[in-house]
N, CA, C and O atoms as CSV, one atom per row, in Angstrom:
chain,resi,resn,atom,element,x,y,z
A,1,UNK,N,N,85.006,94.037,80.103
A,1,UNK,CA,C,83.929,94.064,81.068
A,1,UNK,C,C,83.970,95.371,81.863
A,1,UNK,O,O,82.936,95.976,82.145
A,2,UNK,N,N,85.173,95.786,82.213
A,2,UNK,CA,C,85.306,97.050,82.947
A,2,UNK,C,C,84.815,98.204,82.085
A,2,UNK,O,O,84.136,99.108,82.574
A,3,UNK,N,N,85.164,98.171,80.789
A,3,UNK,CA,C,84.709,99.216,79.880
A,3,UNK,C,C,83.202,99.261,79.764
A,3,UNK,O,O,82.624,100.341,79.642
A,4,UNK,N,N,82.555,98.109,79.798
A,4,UNK,CA,C,81.094,98.070,79.734
A,4,UNK,C,C,80.472,98.759,80.939
A,4,UNK,O,O,79.564,99.576,80.792
A,5,UNK,N,N,80.962,98.428,82.135
A,5,UNK,CA,C,80.380,99.020,83.341
A,5,UNK,C,C,80.652,100.521,83.438
A,5,UNK,O,O,79.784,101.291,83.849
A,6,UNK,N,N,81.841,100.922,83.062
A,6,UNK,CA,C,82.170,102.352,83.107
A,6,UNK,C,C,81.347,103.104,82.068
A,6,UNK,O,O,80.854,104.198,82.344
A,7,UNK,N,N,81.192,102.526,80.870
A,7,UNK,CA,C,80.394,103.168,79.837
A,7,UNK,C,C,78.923,103.238,80.197
A,7,UNK,O,O,78.257,104.230,79.900
A,8,UNK,N,N,78.408,102.192,80.838
A,8,UNK,CA,C,77.001,102.175,81.224
A,8,UNK,C,C,76.710,103.172,82.343
A,8,UNK,O,O,75.596,103.686,82.445
A,9,UNK,N,N,77.699,103.443,83.172
A,9,UNK,CA,C,77.488,104.385,84.274
A,9,UNK,C,C,77.754,105.831,83.857
A,9,UNK,O,O,77.545,106.752,84.646
A,10,UNK,N,N,78.210,106.032,82.629
A,10,UNK,CA,C,78.456,107.387,82.148
A,10,UNK,C,C,79.826,107.920,82.479
A,10,UNK,O,O,80.067,109.119,82.343
A,11,UNK,N,N,80.746,107.051,82.917
A,11,UNK,CA,C,82.101,107.485,83.236
A,11,UNK,C,C,82.914,107.715,81.980
A,11,UNK,O,O,82.576,107.207,80.911
A,12,UNK,N,N,83.963,108.464,82.107
A,12,UNK,CA,C,84.817,108.781,80.972
A,12,UNK,C,C,85.892,107.734,80.753
A,12,UNK,O,O,85.975,106.734,81.465
A,13,UNK,N,N,86.710,107.993,79.749
A,13,UNK,CA,C,87.785,107.066,79.412
A,13,UNK,C,C,88.838,107.004,80.520
A,13,UNK,O,O,89.410,105.945,80.778
A,14,UNK,N,N,89.092,108.143,81.173
A,14,UNK,CA,C,90.055,108.161,82.273
A,14,UNK,C,C,89.619,107.285,83.436
A,14,UNK,O,O,90.453,106.670,84.101
A,15,UNK,N,N,88.331,107.226,83.678
A,15,UNK,CA,C,87.805,106.366,84.746
A,15,UNK,C,C,88.048,104.904,84.412
A,15,UNK,O,O,88.382,104.107,85.289
A,16,UNK,N,N,87.881,104.553,83.147
A,16,UNK,CA,C,88.111,103.167,82.742
A,16,UNK,C,C,89.565,102.771,82.980
A,16,UNK,O,O,89.839,101.681,83.482
A,17,UNK,N,N,90.493,103.650,82.624
A,17,UNK,CA,C,91.907,103.344,82.828
A,17,UNK,C,C,92.253,103.263,84.315
A,17,UNK,O,O,93.142,102.506,84.705
A,18,UNK,N,N,91.572,104.019,85.122
A,18,UNK,CA,C,91.790,103.959,86.565
A,18,UNK,C,C,91.388,102.590,87.118
A,18,UNK,O,O,92.049,102.061,88.012
A,19,UNK,N,N,90.313,102.023,86.590
A,19,UNK,CA,C,89.870,100.701,87.034
A,19,UNK,C,C,90.706,99.572,86.444
A,19,UNK,O,O,90.724,98.467,86.987
A,20,UNK,N,N,91.389,99.835,85.353
A,20,UNK,CA,C,92.225,98.798,84.745
A,20,UNK,C,C,93.510,98.541,85.524
A,20,UNK,O,O,94.070,97.448,85.443
A,21,UNK,N,N,93.980,99.524,86.270
A,21,UNK,CA,C,95.229,99.355,87.031
A,21,UNK,C,C,95.123,98.201,88.027
A,21,UNK,O,O,95.992,97.329,88.008
A,22,UNK,N,N,94.104,98.141,88.903
A,22,UNK,CA,C,94.018,96.988,89.810
A,22,UNK,C,C,93.749,95.669,89.081
A,22,UNK,O,O,94.164,94.608,89.548
A,23,UNK,N,N,93.058,95.731,87.939
A,23,UNK,CA,C,92.791,94.503,87.183
A,23,UNK,C,C,94.098,93.920,86.647
A,23,UNK,O,O,94.340,92.719,86.768
A,24,UNK,N,N,94.934,94.764,86.059
A,24,UNK,CA,C,96.223,94.282,85.573
A,24,UNK,C,C,97.125,93.818,86.714
A,24,UNK,O,O,97.848,92.833,86.570
A,25,UNK,N,N,97.088,94.513,87.832
A,25,UNK,CA,C,97.884,94.109,88.998
A,25,UNK,C,C,97.487,92.701,89.443
A,25,UNK,O,O,98.351,91.875,89.740
A,26,UNK,N,N,96.190,92.431,89.489
A,26,UNK,CA,C,95.698,91.116,89.893
A,26,UNK,C,C,96.156,90.037,88.914
A,26,UNK,O,O,96.596,88.967,89.333
A,27,UNK,N,N,96.055,90.313,87.617
A,27,UNK,CA,C,96.452,89.330,86.602
A,27,UNK,C,C,97.944,89.025,86.704
A,27,UNK,O,O,98.343,87.862,86.645
A,28,UNK,N,N,98.769,90.060,86.855
A,28,UNK,CA,C,100.212,89.832,86.969
A,28,UNK,C,C,100.581,89.125,88.269
A,28,UNK,O,O,101.495,88.300,88.283
A,29,UNK,N,N,99.890,89.432,89.353
A,29,UNK,CA,C,100.179,88.761,90.622
A,29,UNK,C,C,99.834,87.273,90.547
A,29,UNK,O,O,100.592,86.436,91.035
A,30,UNK,N,N,98.699,86.945,89.942
A,30,UNK,CA,C,98.321,85.542,89.800
A,30,UNK,C,C,99.277,84.815,88.861
A,30,UNK,O,O,99.600,83.648,89.086
A,31,UNK,N,N,99.727,85.487,87.824
A,31,UNK,CA,C,100.711,84.891,86.918
A,31,UNK,C,C,102.037,84.628,87.619
A,31,UNK,O,O,102.677,83.604,87.381
A,32,UNK,N,N,102.447,85.546,88.479
A,32,UNK,CA,C,103.691,85.350,89.230
A,32,UNK,C,C,103.558,84.181,90.205
A,32,UNK,O,O,104.504,83.413,90.385
A,33,UNK,N,N,102.399,84.043,90.829
A,33,UNK,CA,C,102.175,82.899,91.723
A,33,UNK,C,C,102.272,81.587,90.963
A,33,UNK,O,O,102.845,80.612,91.450
A,34,UNK,N,N,101.706,81.575,89.762
A,34,UNK,CA,C,101.738,80.358,88.949
A,34,UNK,C,C,103.161,80.059,88.484
A,34,UNK,O,O,103.565,78.897,88.446
A,35,UNK,N,N,103.925,81.093,88.132
A,35,UNK,CA,C,105.329,80.882,87.775
A,35,UNK,C,C,106.100,80.319,88.955
A,35,UNK,O,O,106.936,79.433,88.776
A,36,UNK,N,N,105.839,80.810,90.146
A,36,UNK,CA,C,106.516,80.305,91.335
A,36,UNK,C,C,106.117,78.864,91.608
A,36,UNK,O,O,106.938,78.082,92.087
A,37,UNK,N,N,104.876,78.495,91.315
A,37,UNK,CA,C,104.436,77.114,91.481
A,37,UNK,C,C,105.217,76.186,90.556
A,37,UNK,O,O,105.438,75.020,90.883
A,38,UNK,N,N,105.631,76.700,89.412
A,38,UNK,CA,C,106.419,75.908,88.467
A,38,UNK,C,C,107.916,76.007,88.747
A,38,UNK,O,O,108.713,75.384,88.046
A,39,UNK,N,N,108.314,76.782,89.763
A,39,UNK,CA,C,109.726,76.893,90.127
A,39,UNK,C,C,110.482,77.937,89.336
A,39,UNK,O,O,111.709,77.885,89.261
A,40,UNK,N,N,109.772,78.889,88.743
A,40,UNK,CA,C,110.414,79.941,87.943
A,40,UNK,C,C,110.130,81.306,88.553
A,40,UNK,O,O,109.245,81.461,89.395
A,41,UNK,N,N,110.897,82.284,88.110
A,41,UNK,CA,C,110.679,83.655,88.533
A,41,UNK,C,C,109.394,84.193,87.903
A,41,UNK,O,O,108.975,83.726,86.844
A,42,UNK,N,N,108.782,85.157,88.544
A,42,UNK,CA,C,107.575,85.766,88.010
A,42,UNK,C,C,107.800,86.518,86.716
A,42,UNK,O,O,106.850,86.770,85.975
A,43,UNK,N,N,109.048,86.881,86.431
A,43,UNK,CA,C,109.376,87.591,85.197
A,43,UNK,C,C,109.227,86.686,83.978
A,43,UNK,O,O,109.175,87.180,82.852
A,44,UNK,N,N,109.158,85.394,84.176
A,44,UNK,CA,C,109.004,84.469,83.055
A,44,UNK,C,C,107.696,84.697,82.312
A,44,UNK,O,O,107.595,84.336,81.139
A,45,UNK,N,N,106.700,85.280,82.949
A,45,UNK,CA,C,105.424,85.490,82.275
A,45,UNK,C,C,105.519,86.529,81.166
A,45,UNK,O,O,104.574,86.689,80.394
A,46,UNK,N,N,106.637,87.237,81.072
A,46,UNK,CA,C,106.844,88.175,79.980
A,46,UNK,C,C,107.315,87.493,78.700
A,46,UNK,O,O,107.320,88.115,77.637
A,47,UNK,N,N,107.709,86.227,78.783
A,47,UNK,CA,C,108.154,85.472,77.615
A,47,UNK,C,C,106.928,85.154,76.760
A,47,UNK,O,O,105.923,84.673,77.283
A,48,UNK,N,N,106.996,85.416,75.453
A,48,UNK,CA,C,105.837,85.116,74.598
A,48,UNK,C,C,105.452,83.636,74.656
A,48,UNK,O,O,106.318,82.761,74.627
A,49,UNK,N,N,104.185,83.370,74.737
A,49,UNK,CA,C,103.570,82.041,74.789
A,49,UNK,C,C,103.898,81.260,76.059
A,49,UNK,O,O,103.522,80.092,76.158
A,50,UNK,N,N,104.579,81.855,77.029
A,50,UNK,CA,C,104.838,81.158,78.289
A,50,UNK,C,C,103.544,80.974,79.078
A,50,UNK,O,O,103.434,80.062,79.897
A,51,UNK,N,N,102.565,81.846,78.829
A,51,UNK,CA,C,101.274,81.708,79.486
A,51,UNK,C,C,100.614,80.378,79.191
A,51,UNK,O,O,99.943,79.815,80.055
A,52,UNK,N,N,100.795,79.864,77.978
A,52,UNK,CA,C,100.255,78.541,77.651
A,52,UNK,C,C,100.959,77.449,78.444
A,52,UNK,O,O,100.338,76.472,78.863
A,53,UNK,N,N,102.247,77.622,78.643
A,53,UNK,CA,C,103.021,76.631,79.396
A,53,UNK,C,C,102.561,76.581,80.860
A,53,UNK,O,O,102.410,75.499,81.427
A,54,UNK,N,N,102.341,77.736,81.460
A,54,UNK,CA,C,101.910,77.723,82.856
A,54,UNK,C,C,100.424,77.392,82.986
A,54,UNK,O,O,99.972,76.974,84.052
A,55,UNK,N,N,99.669,77.575,81.913
A,55,UNK,CA,C,98.252,77.232,81.956
A,55,UNK,C,C,98.046,75.728,81.927
A,55,UNK,O,O,97.233,75.201,82.687
A,56,UNK,N,N,98.771,75.031,81.062
A,56,UNK,CA,C,98.556,73.598,80.887
A,56,UNK,C,C,99.570,72.730,81.622
A,56,UNK,O,O,99.341,71.529,81.765
A,57,UNK,N,N,100.667,73.284,82.087
A,57,UNK,CA,C,101.684,72.490,82.770
A,57,UNK,C,C,101.362,72.303,84.236
A,57,UNK,O,O,100.650,73.106,84.839
A,58,UNK,N,N,101.894,71.232,84.802
A,58,UNK,CA,C,101.704,70.952,86.217
A,58,UNK,C,C,102.831,71.592,87.021
A,58,UNK,O,O,103.945,71.732,86.516
A,59,UNK,N,N,102.565,71.973,88.236
A,59,UNK,CA,C,103.576,72.585,89.091
A,59,UNK,C,C,104.561,71.570,89.632
A,59,UNK,O,O,104.408,70.366,89.421
A,60,UNK,N,N,105.571,72.058,90.328
A,60,UNK,CA,C,106.548,71.174,90.949
A,60,UNK,C,C,105.862,70.334,92.025
A,60,UNK,O,O,105.025,70.833,92.776
A,61,UNK,N,N,106.230,69.041,92.090
A,61,UNK,CA,C,105.587,68.154,93.054
A,61,UNK,C,C,106.019,68.422,94.486
A,61,UNK,O,O,105.211,68.306,95.407
A,62,UNK,N,N,107.256,68.773,94.683
A,62,UNK,CA,C,107.761,68.970,96.030
A,62,UNK,C,C,108.100,70.437,96.247
A,62,UNK,O,O,107.875,71.266,95.365
A,63,UNK,N,N,108.622,70.749,97.377
A,63,UNK,CA,C,108.967,72.132,97.709
A,63,UNK,C,C,110.060,72.638,96.782
A,63,UNK,O,O,111.019,71.923,96.491
A,64,UNK,N,N,109.913,73.868,96.322
A,64,UNK,CA,C,110.964,74.504,95.534
A,64,UNK,C,C,111.416,75.758,96.282
A,64,UNK,O,O,111.024,75.972,97.429
A,65,UNK,N,N,112.234,76.579,95.642
A,65,UNK,CA,C,112.787,77.743,96.338
A,65,UNK,C,C,111.731,78.786,96.694
A,65,UNK,O,O,112.000,79.690,97.484
A,66,UNK,N,N,110.529,78.671,96.117
A,66,UNK,CA,C,109.465,79.636,96.384
A,66,UNK,C,C,108.465,79.136,97.421
A,66,UNK,O,O,107.558,79.876,97.801
A,67,UNK,N,N,108.608,77.915,97.880
A,67,UNK,CA,C,107.717,77.408,98.915
A,67,UNK,C,C,107.218,76.007,98.608
A,67,UNK,O,O,107.626,75.399,97.618
A,68,UNK,N,N,106.331,75.493,99.459
A,68,UNK,CA,C,105.824,74.128,99.271
A,68,UNK,C,C,104.816,74.042,98.129
A,68,UNK,O,O,104.331,75.057,97.631
A,69,UNK,N,N,104.517,72.826,97.729
A,69,UNK,CA,C,103.533,72.568,96.680
A,69,UNK,C,C,102.146,72.942,97.203
A,69,UNK,O,O,101.738,72.435,98.248
A,70,UNK,N,N,101.412,73.812,96.509
A,70,UNK,CA,C,100.099,74.206,96.996
A,70,UNK,C,C,99.075,73.087,96.969
A,70,UNK,O,O,98.045,73.174,97.638
A,71,UNK,N,N,99.344,72.028,96.198
A,71,UNK,CA,C,98.426,70.889,96.166
A,71,UNK,C,C,98.673,69.914,97.307
A,71,UNK,O,O,97.885,68.991,97.509
A,72,UNK,N,N,99.747,70.102,98.053
A,72,UNK,CA,C,100.050,69.246,99.189
A,72,UNK,C,C,100.635,67.897,98.811
A,72,UNK,O,O,100.501,66.939,99.572
A,73,UNK,N,N,101.270,67.799,97.674
A,73,UNK,CA,C,101.828,66.519,97.233
A,73,UNK,C,C,103.196,66.240,97.841
A,73,UNK,O,O,103.828,65.254,97.462
A,74,UNK,N,N,103.672,67.047,98.748
A,74,UNK,CA,C,105.008,66.868,99.316
A,74,UNK,C,C,104.960,66.271,100.724
A,74,UNK,O,O,105.909,66.433,101.492
A,75,UNK,N,N,103.897,65.600,101.064
A,75,UNK,CA,C,103.754,65.059,102.415
A,75,UNK,C,C,104.646,63.841,102.639
A,75,UNK,O,O,105.232,63.705,103.712
A,76,UNK,N,N,104.761,62.954,101.652
A,76,UNK,CA,C,105.507,61.695,101.822
A,76,UNK,C,C,106.973,61.796,101.449
A,76,UNK,O,O,107.598,60.769,101.185
A,77,UNK,N,N,107.525,62.945,101.416
A,77,UNK,CA,C,108.921,63.086,101.021
A,77,UNK,C,C,109.832,62.917,102.178
A,77,UNK,O,O,111.050,63.005,102.023
């Protein structure tokens, strides 16, 4: 999508790569948040096919070392 907009505006290939840096940063940051929700380090997203595990798996129900459950399921503990 970024390549489409850069190409339509007449920007060069270097401009496209400049816009990809924040896009990749956002994707990795969201992946690290999801890994933390499952109680793992953010580096786990580098494991092949681990993305499927964090996509379809449920997070920890109660507080883990990275913080409380974002769904709020730790109220009655």
